[in-house]
C-alpha positions as CSV (number, residue, x, y, z in Angstrom):
1,M,13.2,34.7,30.2
2,I,13.7,31.7,28.1
3,P,11.0,31.7,25.4
4,L,9.2,28.5,24.3
5,V,10.3,29.7,20.6
6,D,12.4,32.7,19.9
7,L,11.7,34.1,16.6
8,K,13.7,37.1,17.0
9,R,17.1,35.3,17.3
10,Q,16.0,33.4,14.2
11,Y,15.2,36.7,12.2
12,L,18.7,38.4,13.3
13,S,20.4,35.4,11.7
14,I,18.9,36.1,8.5
15,Q,18.0,39.7,8.5
16,K,19.9,41.0,5.4
17,D,18.6,38.1,3.3
18,V,14.9,38.4,4.4
19,E,14.9,42.2,4.0
20,R,16.7,41.8,0.5
21,A,13.8,39.2,-0.6
22,I,11.0,41.5,0.6
23,Q,12.6,44.6,-0.9
24,N,12.7,42.4,-4.3
25,V,8.9,42.0,-4.1
26,L,8.1,45.4,-3.4
27,S,10.1,46.5,-6.3
28,K,8.5,43.9,-8.7
29,T,5.0,45.0,-7.0
30,D,3.9,41.2,-8.0
31,F,2.2,40.7,-4.7
32,I,-0.3,38.0,-5.9
33,L,0.9,34.7,-7.3
34,G,4.1,36.3,-8.3
35,E,7.5,35.0,-9.0
36,D,8.3,34.2,-5.6
37,V,5.2,31.8,-5.1
38,H,5.9,29.9,-8.1
39,A,9.6,29.5,-7.3
40,F,9.0,28.5,-3.8
41,E,6.5,25.9,-4.9
42,K,9.0,24.4,-7.3
43,E,11.7,24.3,-4.7
44,F,9.4,23.0,-2.0
45,S,8.3,20.1,-4.0
46,Q,11.6,19.4,-4.6
47,Y,12.5,19.2,-1.2
48,C,9.7,16.8,-0.5
49,G,10.3,14.7,-3.2
50,V,6.9,15.1,-4.8
51,R,5.9,16.8,-8.3
52,Y,3.5,19.4,-7.3
53,A,3.3,22.0,-4.5
54,I,0.2,24.3,-4.4
55,G,0.6,27.5,-1.9
56,V,-2.2,28.6,0.2
57,D,-2.9,31.2,2.9
58,S,-2.6,28.5,5.7
59,G,-2.4,25.0,6.7
60,T,-5.8,24.9,7.7
61,S,-7.0,26.3,4.0
62,A,-4.6,23.4,3.0
63,L,-6.7,20.8,4.4
64,E,-10.0,22.3,3.4
65,L,-9.0,22.3,-0.1
66,A,-7.6,18.8,0.2
67,F,-10.8,17.2,1.1
68,H,-12.7,19.4,-1.3
69,A,-10.7,18.5,-4.2
70,L,-11.3,14.7,-3.3
71,G,-15.1,15.6,-3.1
72,I,-15.4,14.9,0.7
73,G,-18.3,16.1,2.1
74,A,-21.9,15.4,3.5
75,G,-22.4,12.0,4.4
76,D,-18.8,10.9,4.5
77,E,-16.6,10.0,7.3
78,V,-12.8,10.6,7.9
79,I,-10.4,9.1,10.7
80,V,-8.3,11.4,12.3
81,P,-6.5,11.1,15.7
82,V,-8.1,12.6,18.6
83,F,-5.0,14.3,20.1
84,T,-4.0,17.0,17.6
85,F,-4.8,20.4,16.9
86,Y,-8.2,21.2,16.1
87,A,-7.7,22.3,12.6
88,S,-7.2,18.7,11.7
89,A,-10.7,17.6,12.6
90,S,-12.4,21.0,11.9
91,T,-11.8,21.1,8.4
92,I,-13.4,17.8,8.0
93,A,-16.4,18.9,9.7
94,T,-16.8,22.5,7.9
95,G,-16.8,20.6,4.8
96,G,-19.9,18.6,5.8
97,A,-18.0,15.2,6.6
98,K,-17.8,13.6,9.9
99,P,-14.3,13.6,11.7
100,V,-14.2,9.8,13.3
101,F,-11.5,10.1,16.2
102,A,-8.9,7.2,16.7
103,E,-6.8,6.6,19.8
104,V,-3.4,7.6,20.1
105,E,0.0,5.7,20.9
106,E,1.1,5.9,24.7
107,D,4.6,6.5,23.9
108,T,4.6,8.9,20.9
109,A,0.9,10.5,21.0
110,N,0.9,9.6,17.4
111,I,-2.3,8.0,15.9
112,D,-2.2,4.4,16.7
113,P,-2.4,2.3,13.5
114,D,-4.2,-0.6,15.3
115,K,-7.1,1.4,16.2
116,I,-7.7,2.5,12.8
117,E,-9.3,-0.6,11.1
118,S,-12.1,-1.1,13.2
119,L,-13.2,2.5,12.6
120,I,-13.9,2.0,9.1
121,T,-17.6,1.7,7.8
122,K,-19.3,2.0,4.8
123,K,-19.1,5.8,4.8
124,T,-15.3,6.3,5.6
125,K,-13.8,7.8,2.5
126,A,-10.3,8.9,4.0
127,I,-7.5,8.6,6.6
128,L,-5.7,11.8,8.0
129,P,-2.5,10.8,10.0
130,V,-0.8,13.6,11.8
131,H,3.0,13.7,12.0
132,L,2.5,15.1,15.5
133,F,5.2,17.3,17.2
134,G,7.6,16.4,14.1
135,Q,7.7,12.7,14.6
136,P,6.6,10.6,11.6
137,V,3.5,8.3,11.9
138,H,4.2,4.4,11.0
139,I,3.2,5.3,7.6
140,A,3.7,1.9,6.3
141,K,0.9,0.3,8.3
142,I,-1.7,3.2,7.8
143,S,-0.8,2.9,4.1
144,A,-1.6,-0.7,3.9
145,I,-4.8,-0.1,5.6
146,A,-5.8,2.8,3.2
147,V,-5.0,0.6,0.3
148,Q,-7.0,-2.4,1.6
149,H,-10.0,-0.5,2.2
150,K,-9.7,1.6,-0.9
151,L,-9.2,4.7,1.2
152,H,-7.9,8.3,0.6
153,L,-4.7,8.9,2.7
154,I,-3.9,12.7,3.3
155,E,-0.9,13.5,5.5
156,D,-1.1,16.3,7.9
157,A,2.5,17.3,8.1
158,A,1.7,20.9,9.6
159,Q,4.6,20.1,12.0
160,A,6.8,17.9,10.2
161,H,8.7,20.0,7.7
162,G,11.6,17.8,6.6
163,A,11.0,14.8,8.6
164,E,11.7,11.6,7.1
165,I,10.8,8.0,7.4
166,K,13.0,4.7,6.7
167,M,11.5,2.7,4.0
168,Q,12.2,-1.1,3.6
169,N,15.2,-0.8,1.3
170,G,16.9,1.2,4.1
171,E,16.4,4.7,2.2
172,W,14.8,7.7,3.8
173,K,12.0,9.6,2.2
174,K,10.4,12.7,3.3
175,V,7.1,13.0,5.1
176,G,4.5,14.5,2.3
177,S,5.4,11.9,-0.3
178,F,3.2,9.0,1.2
179,G,-0.2,9.9,0.6
180,E,-2.3,11.2,-2.4
181,M,-1.7,14.7,-0.7
182,A,-0.1,16.1,2.2
183,C,-0.9,19.4,4.0
184,F,1.9,21.8,5.3
185,S,1.4,25.0,7.7
186,F,3.6,27.8,7.7
187,Y,2.6,29.5,10.7
188,P,5.4,31.6,12.1
189,G,6.5,29.5,14.7
190,K,6.6,26.2,12.8
191,N,10.0,24.7,11.5
192,L,9.5,26.6,8.4
193,G,7.6,29.5,9.1
194,A,6.4,32.4,7.4
195,Y,6.0,36.2,8.8
196,G,2.4,35.7,9.0
197,D,0.0,32.8,7.8
198,G,0.6,30.4,5.1
199,G,0.5,27.0,3.9
200,M,1.1,24.4,1.3
201,V,-0.6,21.3,-0.3
202,V,1.7,18.9,-2.0
203,T,1.0,15.8,-4.3
204,N,2.1,13.6,-7.3
205,S,-1.2,13.6,-8.9
206,E,-1.6,16.0,-12.1
207,D,-5.2,15.9,-11.9
208,L,-5.2,17.1,-8.2
209,N,-2.7,19.8,-8.7
210,Y,-4.9,21.3,-11.6
211,Q,-8.2,21.3,-9.1
212,L,-6.2,22.4,-6.4
213,R,-4.9,25.6,-8.3
214,L,-8.5,26.3,-9.5
215,L,-9.8,25.9,-5.9
216,R,-7.3,28.4,-4.4
217,D,-7.9,31.0,-6.8
218,C,-11.7,31.4,-7.2
219,G,-12.2,28.5,-9.8
220,R,-10.5,31.0,-12.3
221,T,-8.8,29.7,-15.5
222,E,-8.1,33.1,-16.7
223,K,-9.0,36.8,-15.9
224,Y,-12.6,36.9,-14.9
225,K,-13.7,33.3,-16.5
226,H,-14.3,31.2,-13.3
227,D,-15.0,27.3,-14.1
228,V,-15.6,26.1,-10.8
229,L,-17.0,27.3,-7.4
230,A,-14.1,27.8,-5.2
231,Y,-12.1,29.9,-2.7
232,N,-9.6,32.7,-2.5
233,C,-6.9,31.5,-0.2
234,R,-3.4,32.1,-2.1
235,L,-0.3,32.2,-0.8
236,D,1.2,35.9,-0.7
237,T,4.1,36.6,-2.6
238,L,5.9,38.3,0.3
239,Q,5.2,35.1,2.4
240,A,6.8,33.1,-0.3
241,A,9.7,35.3,-0.6
242,V,10.4,34.9,3.1
243,L,9.8,31.2,3.0
244,R,12.3,30.7,0.2
245,V,15.1,32.3,2.2
246,K,14.4,30.1,5.3
247,L,14.0,26.8,3.1
248,K,17.5,27.0,2.5
249,K,18.1,26.9,6.2
250,L,15.8,24.3,7.3
251,E,17.8,21.2,7.0
252,S,20.7,22.9,9.4
253,W,17.8,24.3,11.6
254,N,16.3,20.8,12.1
255,E,19.5,19.5,12.7
256,L,20.0,21.9,15.5
257,R,16.5,20.8,16.7
258,R,17.4,17.2,16.9
259,S,20.7,18.2,18.7
260,N,19.0,20.2,21.3
261,S,16.4,17.6,21.8
262,N,18.9,14.9,22.3
263,L,20.6,17.0,25.0
264,Y,17.2,17.2,26.7
265,D,16.6,13.5,26.4
266,K,19.9,12.6,27.8
267,L,19.4,15.1,30.7
268,F,15.8,13.7,31.5
269,N,16.7,10.2,31.0
270,A,19.2,10.6,33.9
271,I,16.4,12.0,35.9
272,G,13.7,9.7,35.3
273,I,11.5,12.2,33.2
274,K,9.4,10.5,30.6
275,T,9.9,11.8,27.0
276,I,8.3,11.2,23.6
277,K,9.5,8.0,22.4
278,I,11.3,8.0,19.0
279,K,10.7,5.1,16.7
280,D,13.3,3.3,14.7
281,F,11.9,4.2,11.3
282,A,11.6,7.9,12.2
283,L,13.9,11.0,11.6
284,P,11.9,13.7,13.7
285,V,12.2,17.3,13.1
286,R,11.4,17.9,17.0
287,H,8.7,21.0,16.2
288,V,7.6,20.3,19.8
289,Y,9.9,19.2,22.7
290,A,7.3,17.7,25.3
291,I,7.7,15.6,28.5
292,R,5.0,13.6,30.4
293,V,5.1,14.8,34.0
294,K,2.8,14.8,37.2
295,K,1.9,18.1,38.7
296,R,2.2,19.5,35.2
297,D,0.4,22.8,35.9
298,E,2.7,23.3,39.1
299,L,5.7,22.7,37.1
300,A,4.8,25.0,34.6
301,Q,4.2,28.0,37.0
302,Y,7.4,27.0,39.0
303,L,9.4,27.3,35.4
304,K,7.9,30.5,34.9
305,E,8.7,32.1,38.1
306,N,12.4,31.2,37.2
307,G,12.2,32.5,33.9
308,V,11.3,29.8,31.5
309,A,8.2,29.7,29.2
310,S,6.3,26.4,28.5
311,G,3.2,25.2,27.0
312,V,0.9,22.4,26.7
313,H,0.2,20.5,23.3
314,Y,-2.7,19.9,23.8
315,P,-4.6,20.4,27.3
316,I,-8.1,19.2,25.8
317,P,-8.3,16.1,23.3
318,L,-10.6,16.8,20.6
319,H,-13.4,14.5,21.7
320,L,-13.9,16.7,24.6
321,Q,-14.0,20.1,22.7
322,K,-17.2,21.7,22.9
323,A,-17.1,22.1,19.3
324,F,-17.2,18.5,18.6
325,S,-19.7,17.8,21.3
326,P,-22.4,16.8,18.8
327,L,-20.5,14.0,17.5
328,G,-21.6,12.4,20.8
329,Y,-18.2,11.2,22.5
330,K,-17.7,11.5,26.2
331,K,-15.0,11.5,29.0
332,G,-13.3,8.1,29.2
333,D,-13.7,7.1,25.4
334,F,-10.0,7.8,24.7
335,P,-8.2,7.1,28.1
336,V,-4.6,7.2,26.5
337,A,-5.3,10.7,24.8
338,E,-6.9,11.9,28.2
339,K,-3.9,10.8,30.2
340,I,-1.3,12.4,28.0
341,S,-3.5,15.8,27.9
342,E,-3.1,16.0,31.7
343,E,0.8,15.3,31.7
344,I,2.1,16.8,28.7
345,L,4.2,19.6,28.8
346,S,6.0,21.7,26.2
347,L,9.5,23.0,26.6
348,P,11.5,25.7,24.9
349,I,12.9,24.1,21.5
350,F,14.3,26.3,18.4
351,P,17.6,25.9,16.4
352,E,19.3,28.8,18.6
353,L,18.6,27.2,21.9
354,Q,21.9,27.2,23.6
355,S,23.2,24.0,25.5
356,A,23.5,25.8,29.1
357,E,19.9,27.1,28.5
358,I,18.7,23.5,28.4
359,E,20.9,22.2,31.0
360,R,19.4,25.2,33.3
361,I,16.0,24.0,32.5
362,A,16.7,20.4,33.1
363,D,18.1,21.3,36.6
364,L,15.1,23.5,37.4
365,I,12.9,20.5,36.7
366,K,15.1,18.1,38.5
367,K,15.0,20.7,41.7
368,F,11.1,20.7,41.1
369,Y,10.8,17.1,41.7
370,D,13.5,16.4,44.3
């Protein structure tokens, strides 16, 4: 079986370094906000090209704390793409604000910048673009809208560790460095994944950095002194130690993902299979490799019968999820997202995936449609 993601292959390639890092934490017994957490925060902020990074226990917590730090809550609205993972919108709602869904682009499945401005009301406080599947959104257009309407801009970069955007001067800049804050997930299957849950908020704001550190650690300024009502959602030292090992490999792993995706693209273009379009301004990290096909579910079953795993990111757009039914959306409100959700299929993609495996997958898909 060719898995969708193979964490075992990755582990074997870094086993000694990971075990050494974990043993180091065990020897020091600094399990909560230990040395590796502070070191990883510094290294990750430098990697993203920002001043501060605040480690938390999940990507979901990263989003929750970001909204809290900005004071976004009851009576406020946040614009978010309708085609993304549940947490992008649920974290808005659980904080008391209202997620306002925006349509996505047909060719990328990312939020459509041209559909944002019409959604802005007096209650709108922020825009949350999602760099879906590891491909950056058109941040220049979205940033301009946020500035014009004096809105907060928070990047959901949970799938885009290391992705880059080309600036007007020709230089490339990493995602996570455009908004007031950006939120990352270190779920194990991510391009930079922990061995459990983990997340990060990054920012250039000294004030937000201070607030986020309070919010993640019980509002504590010193032991048993709590200045604000807050949460307990710290990044574990053990996870930070693992992530420090992996961060050193991230650039090479992302390049392998791009190479594997380019081979997929070449093979699928030759047989007329629709793929996700890569924009000229974007250097993606190919967290998910997705195609658009007819008879999607039948193809998935055929691949499974022939030893190939696949997945669907995502089968139900957020406006049709039961959890968001109180918002009053209905089927037909977002035709592009609905069409994508019926056709999209994720194929195996990870750095250690071999060319022969990719060729086999493409050949199976060709046979299915012949």
